[in-house]
Structure formats: structure tokens, C-alpha cells
N, C-alpha and C positions, 0 to 999 in steps of 0.2 A: 067615892073619893079615891079609893085604892086603884081603881081602873085608870083614872086620869093621871095619877102619878107614875104609873108603870110604863105607859106608852112612850113618853119622851126619853126615858132612860134607854129603851131598846133602840130608839132611833139614833141616839148619840153613839152607842156601841157599834152600830152598823156603819156609820160614817167613819169612825176611827179605823175600822178594819179595812175599809175601801182605800183610805189614804195610805195605809201601811202597804197594801198590795201594790198601789201605783208607785210608791217610793222604791220598793224592792225591784219592780220591773225596770225603772229608770236606771238604777244602779247596775243591774244585770246587763242591760243593753250597753251601758258605758264600758263595763269590764269586757264584754265581748268585742266591742269596737277597738279597745286598746290592744286586746289580744290579737285581733286581726291585723292591726297596724304593725305590731311587733313581728308577727309571723311573715308579714309581707316583706320585711327586710331580708329574711332568708339567711342562708349561710353564704358569706362572700367567697368568691373564687378569684384569687389573685395570682397571676402568673408573671414570671420574669423572662424576658426574651432579649437576645443580643441584637444590636443594630446590624445593618447589612455590612458584611465583611468582618464582623467581630466574633464569629463563632470560634475561631482560633486566633491566638496572638503570637507575635514573634518579638523577641527582645534582643537588643544589641547591648553588650556589656563591655565593649572596648572602652579605653579611657576617654575617648572623645564623645561618647554617647551618654554616659552617666547612668545607664541601666534603668531608666524610668519608662514604664509602659502603661497606657491608659485603656481601660475597658469602658465601652459605652453601651448602655442598654435601656430598656423601658419596662415599666410595670403596667399591666392591663387588668382592669376589673371586668371579668366576664360574666358576672351574675348581676342582673338588673334587679332593682327593687323600687317600690313606689314612693317612699318619703323623699321629697326633694331636699329636705333640710338636713338629711343624715350624711355624715362623713365616714369614710373609711381611711384611717391612718395606717400607712405602711412603713414599717421600720426594717430597713435592709442592712445587711452586713456582708462584707466580702472577706474571705479567708484564703491565705496561701501559706501552707506550713512553713514556718521559719522565716517568713518575709514580712516586711512592713507594708501595711495597706492603709489607705486613707479612709475616713469615715464617710458614710452616705447620709445626707440630710434627710429628715423625716418628710415623707410624701403624703399629701392629702388628696384623696380621690372622692368624687361625687358622681351622682347620676348624670351630670352635665359634663364632667371631665373624668372620663373613665380610663385615661392613659396619661402617663407622665414619664419623661426621660430622666436618666441619671448617669453619672460617671464615677469611676473609682480608679485611682492610680496605685500601681504596685512598684515598689523599689526592688529591683533585682540586684543582688550583691555584685560588686565589681569583680570581674574575672570569674564569675560563676561558670562551672563547666558546661560546655555545649550539650544539647539534648542527646547527642550521640554518645556522650560520656556518662550521662546520668539519666535517671527516670524523668520523663516529661512531667513538669509541674501542672497542677490543676487548680484553677481559681474557682472557688465555690461561693455563689451568691445565694443567700437564704434570708429568712426573716419571719416576721409576724405581722398580722393585720388586726386592727381593733376598730369596732364600731363606736361612734360618738353621736349622740350622748349615751347610747347604750354601752354596756361594758362587754359585750360579746367579743371574742377574739379567736384567732386561728393561725395556722402556720402557712407560710408561703412555700410552695414547692421549690426545692433547691434547683439551681442551674449550675452546670459545670462547664467551664471553658478551659481548653487546653492551651498551655503557654510553652512555646518552644524557644530555647535560647540558641541564637545563631552563633556559629564559630567565628572568632576573629584570629588573625595570624600576626604574631609579633615575636621577634627574636632579639637576642643580644649575642655579640660575638667578640671574643678577645683572644689574645695570644700572649704567652709569657715573654716572647721575644718580639718586641715591636721594632727594634733596631738591631740589624745584623751587619757585622763587618767581615768581609772575606777578601781573599786575593782574586784577581781576575781568573776566570775559569774555575773558581772554587765551588764546592757543593756543601749544602747544609740541610738540616731537617728542622721543621717547626711543627707545632701542634696547635690547631685552631679549636677553641672551646665554644660550642654553640649551645645556647640555652633557649628552651621553648618558653616564652612568656605569654603565649596565647592561652586559650581556654579549651584546647582539645589536642588529641594526637595529630601528628602531621608527618608528611614526607617532604624532604627538602632536597634541593639540588645546589651543588657548589659550582660556581663559575669564577673565572678570573678576568678582570677587565683588561681589554686589549691583548688577550692571550695569543691570538694568531699573529698579531704584529710582533709581540715580544719573542715568540718562538721562531719567527722568521729572522730575528736578529741574534739567534743563538741561545736564547733562554730555554730551559727545560723544567716542566712541572710534572711531578709524578704523584698520583694518589690512587688507591685501590679501585675506587668507584666514584661516580659523580652524584649518586643518590643515597640518602640515608633516612632511616626511620627516626623520628624525633618524638618520643613520648611526651605527654602532657606534663609540664613542670620539670622535665629532666634536662640534663646537660650531657652532650656527647662530645667526644674528642676526635678530631679528624687530622691524622698525620699527613704532612705534605713534604715531599723531597724536592728541593730546588737546586738547579745548577745554573751558574752564571755563564755568559758567553766566553768562548775561547777564541781570541783574535790576536793577530800581530799588530799591536798598537803601542808597544813600548810601555812607558809608564802610564798607569790609569789611576784616576782619583775622581770617582763620580758616585752620586747617590741615585738610585732608581727606586721608584715607588711601585709596589706590587699590591694591587687592590683585589680583595676577595669579596664575592657577593653570594648571599644566600637567598634562594627563591623557594616559595611554597608550591609543590606540585598539586596538592589538594585544592588550594585556592584557584589555581589555573583550571582544574577540571570543573569545579563548581561555579566558575565565573565570578568568584568573590574578589573583593579588593584586598590586596595585601601589599605591604610596603617592605621591599627587600632590606635585609640587614647587610651592612658593609663593614669591612675592616681592612686597614692598610698597614703594611710593614715597609720599613725603609732599609734598603740594602746598599751598603757602602762597599764599593770595589776599590781597593787601594793596593797598588803594587805593579810589578812588571808583567805585561801581558805578552808572553812568548809561548805559544802552544808547543807542547812537547818538551819544554825546558823549565826547570825550576829556577827560582831566583839565584841560587848559588851557582848553578851551571851557567846561567846567563852572565853573571859577574866574572866567572873564570874565562868565559869566551871573550868578553870585552877586554879583560886584562891581558890575555894572550895576544889578542889583536894589537893592543897598544904596544906591547913589548916587541912584537914583530916589526911594527912600523918604526919604532925607535932604533932597532937594530939595523934596519935598512938605511936609515938616514946616516948613521955613523959610518956605514960602509961607503 
């Protein structure tokens, strides 16, 4: 009886052990497969590149441009992996020290879409000094990538883009004496005040509208030189001596406009567009125009002539 009872118990124990071994084997195989899939995803390599012609940027900050510049680039996933259902989310940010920059939307890459484009705009402050006056600005685009549904993440290698600020040329000109009254043949001095309202140092030339024609009619304009250095944001004073024509015209009462123009020499050399600044003064010539005689001498001469004519008539 003891022998018949012991054999079934041994058989049951053997079957339980076999089932346990099979179960452990299945679990181990599943874990190995999950591990293989996870490792197949690998470490993502995400790069940022500029579009053609965007490796350097130029900004115009004159009042008509607004100072907005846009950079266009694309991100590329260079590391392939096997799971088609896995996403790589890329979060980029652009930075320029001290300037406003727009945000870049979240980008989603997959094994079937391994490249996406993006753009970012930078606001350059109005009137910001040209790159010749200040260190060139650098736009840095960097960020992070994240696997989904996995939580693995990493950094995107930063990209640097040079941004150059072009120079623009703008001036203002004024004079304390916009209206001058003098006698015919009189002389006077004025001072022109020229202010550099552009974004860089400049060299300027002073000219007078219709100068050759006016000098042919007896006008004279004297100043030390025709060229001046005009530093960024500064005002210089240009003294000008003016002499009106000396002619035998008797009584004269007329107004003549003298127009001064400022041109940029640097803009001419660099073939840049610049708008000249102009300023006009009004010269009133009133009095007797008899060269070599003052008004009193002229009146005495007229009086003497009249007296002589009266004396002759009486005789």
C-alpha cells in the first residue's frame, strides 16, 4: 500500500517543476526581447543646420526697415532605429544676448520623417550700432531631444550664426541764423550744425546748390575744407563765410536762397544708399549797391550833384 501512494506524489512534483521552468523561460525571453527593442532605439543624434544662404545674416536698422531679421534652418535625425512607432521630440531655443527672439514650436521626428524645417525671428534694436562700431552678434540655436514613449533624452549640439548690422546714413542740419539781412556787397558768417543720426562713424562732404552759378554772379563762399569726420551720434559745427555781390545797381531789395547739402563719403565708397541732408538760409540784400562807396558817400554825391544842377539853372 505504501508503494502505491508514493509514486503519484513524485509524479505531481516533477510536473510542477517542469511548469515552473517553462514559465521562467518565457519570462526571460520576453525580458530579453524588450531589452533588445529598447537598445535598438539607441542614442539619438540630432543636428541643427542653416538653410542655404543663412550661415550669416545681415540686419538693417534704419527707420524704414524695422530691424527684424529671420533665420531659417532645419533639424536632422542622423541616428536610425528600428521601432517605427517611436517619436523623437526636439525642443529648440534661439538666443541673442540682450535681444528679443521668437519661440520655436516643438518638432516631432520619426524614422519616416527624419528632417524638419523651422524659423526664428530676431528684433534688432532701432539704431543699433553697425558691426564696425560694435562686436558682431551671435545667434545660438540649441535645445534637447526626448524619446516617446520612452523617457530617454539628450542635448542638441548648438549652432552659431553670425549676425552683422549694416550701416545706415542719416543726418540733420541746422543753423542759428536761417534769415540774414545785409547791405549789397555785405559779408557775414554763419555756423552750420550737422548731427550724425545714423548708426556709425562717417565722413561727410559739404556742398552748395548752384554754387558755380552763384559765384559767377558775384557771390563768395569760404570754408576751411569740404570734408569732415562725423563721429557716431555727435554734432559738429562748420563755419562758413559768405559775401554778397558788389554791383552798380543803385537800390537793391531782394532775397536769395542759399542751400547747403551734406553727402556721405563712406556711403559712396561702399555703394550704399544714403539720403543727403539739406538746409537753406535766406539772405535779404537791402540798400544802395555802389561798389567802392558807402551809403553816406553816395548820398553826399547825389546831394552835391543836385546842388550843382540848381546853381547852374539859376545862372
